[in-house]
C-alpha positions as CSV (number, residue, x, y, z in Angstrom):
1,M,117.0,6.1,37.0
2,K,115.2,8.3,39.5
3,S,117.2,10.4,42.0
4,F,116.5,10.0,45.6
5,K,117.0,12.7,48.2
6,N,118.6,12.6,51.6
7,S,116.4,14.7,53.7
8,V,115.0,14.7,57.2
9,C,112.6,17.1,59.0
10,L,112.4,17.1,62.8
11,T,110.7,19.3,65.5
12,G,111.9,19.0,69.1
13,L,113.6,20.8,71.9
14,A,117.2,22.0,72.1
15,G,119.0,19.8,74.7
16,A,121.7,22.4,75.5
17,D,123.1,25.7,74.1
18,P,125.1,25.2,71.1
19,I,128.8,24.3,71.2
20,V,130.5,26.6,68.7
21,I,134.0,26.4,67.2
22,N,135.6,28.9,65.0
23,F,138.1,27.9,62.3
24,A,140.6,30.0,60.4
25,G,139.0,32.5,58.1
26,E,135.3,32.9,58.6
27,K,134.5,29.3,59.0
28,K,132.4,28.2,62.0
29,V,130.5,25.1,63.2
30,A,127.8,24.9,65.7
31,R,126.6,21.6,67.3
32,V,123.5,21.1,69.4
33,S,121.4,18.1,70.6
34,L,117.7,17.8,69.7
35,A,115.3,15.9,72.0
36,I,112.1,14.6,70.6
37,N,109.5,13.1,73.1
38,E,107.1,10.6,72.1
39,F,104.2,9.7,74.4
40,Y,102.3,6.4,74.4
41,K,100.4,4.1,76.8
42,N,102.1,0.7,77.6
43,Q,100.2,-2.6,78.0
44,S,99.3,-1.7,81.6
45,G,97.7,1.6,80.5
46,E,100.4,3.8,82.0
47,A,101.5,6.8,80.2
48,V,105.1,6.5,79.0
49,C,107.5,9.3,77.7
50,Q,110.3,8.1,75.4
51,T,113.0,10.6,74.3
52,Q,115.1,10.2,71.2
53,W,118.2,12.5,70.6
54,F,119.6,13.8,67.5
55,N,122.9,15.5,66.8
56,L,122.6,18.7,64.8
57,V,125.3,20.5,63.0
58,F,125.2,24.0,61.6
59,W,127.9,25.5,59.4
60,N,129.0,29.1,58.8
61,K,126.2,31.6,58.5
62,K,123.8,29.1,59.9
63,A,126.2,28.5,62.7
64,E,126.2,32.2,63.6
65,L,122.3,32.1,63.6
66,A,122.3,28.9,65.8
67,E,124.7,30.7,68.2
68,L,122.4,33.6,68.4
69,L,119.0,32.0,68.5
70,I,119.3,28.6,70.1
71,K,119.1,28.2,73.9
72,K,118.5,25.0,75.9
73,G,114.9,24.0,76.0
74,I,113.8,26.2,72.9
75,A,111.6,24.6,70.5
76,L,113.1,24.0,66.9
77,S,112.0,22.7,63.6
78,I,114.8,21.8,61.1
79,E,115.3,20.3,57.7
80,G,118.7,18.8,56.8
81,S,120.5,15.8,55.6
82,L,122.0,12.8,57.3
83,K,125.6,12.2,57.5
84,V,127.0,8.9,58.8
85,Q,130.7,8.9,59.9
86,S,132.6,5.8,60.8
87,Y,135.7,5.9,63.2
88,T,137.7,3.7,65.4
89,D,137.5,4.4,69.1
90,K,140.3,4.3,71.7
91,L,139.8,0.7,72.4
92,G,140.1,-0.1,68.6
93,E,136.4,-0.8,68.1
94,Q,134.7,0.4,64.9
95,R,131.9,3.0,65.7
96,S,129.6,5.2,63.7
97,S,127.8,8.3,64.4
98,T,124.9,10.0,62.6
99,E,124.4,13.7,62.5
100,I,122.0,16.0,60.7
101,F,123.6,18.9,58.7
102,V,120.9,21.6,59.1
103,N,119.9,23.4,55.8
104,H,116.8,25.2,57.4
105,L,116.0,26.3,60.8
106,E,112.8,27.6,62.3
107,L,112.0,28.6,65.9
108,V,108.7,27.2,67.2
109,L,106.4,29.3,69.4
110,Q,105.1,27.3,72.3
111,T,102.0,28.1,74.1
112,D,100.4,26.7,77.2
113,S,96.8,26.0,76.1
């Protein structure tokens, strides 16, 4: 049987500075949101911008790099894998969240042209 790969590539803007948590030993996690704007014209011909948000997770050495390099508004290109987690909220409702565990990060140079 052929093996399939869980892989995603996204390019967008950091929605905030990373939130970094240090654990015992040298373990570290950094979390940051990524905004991707999509532009189109609606039926009336008006320009519309729709923003989608993605939650990025960086571990250990990658978290250190994220902490040093990522600032709100900076353009990023990432490759990673999707992780879906289920949980029960405070009201007893079943919820799920999707995060992207980042394997590769590139900063994108933006120019006004």
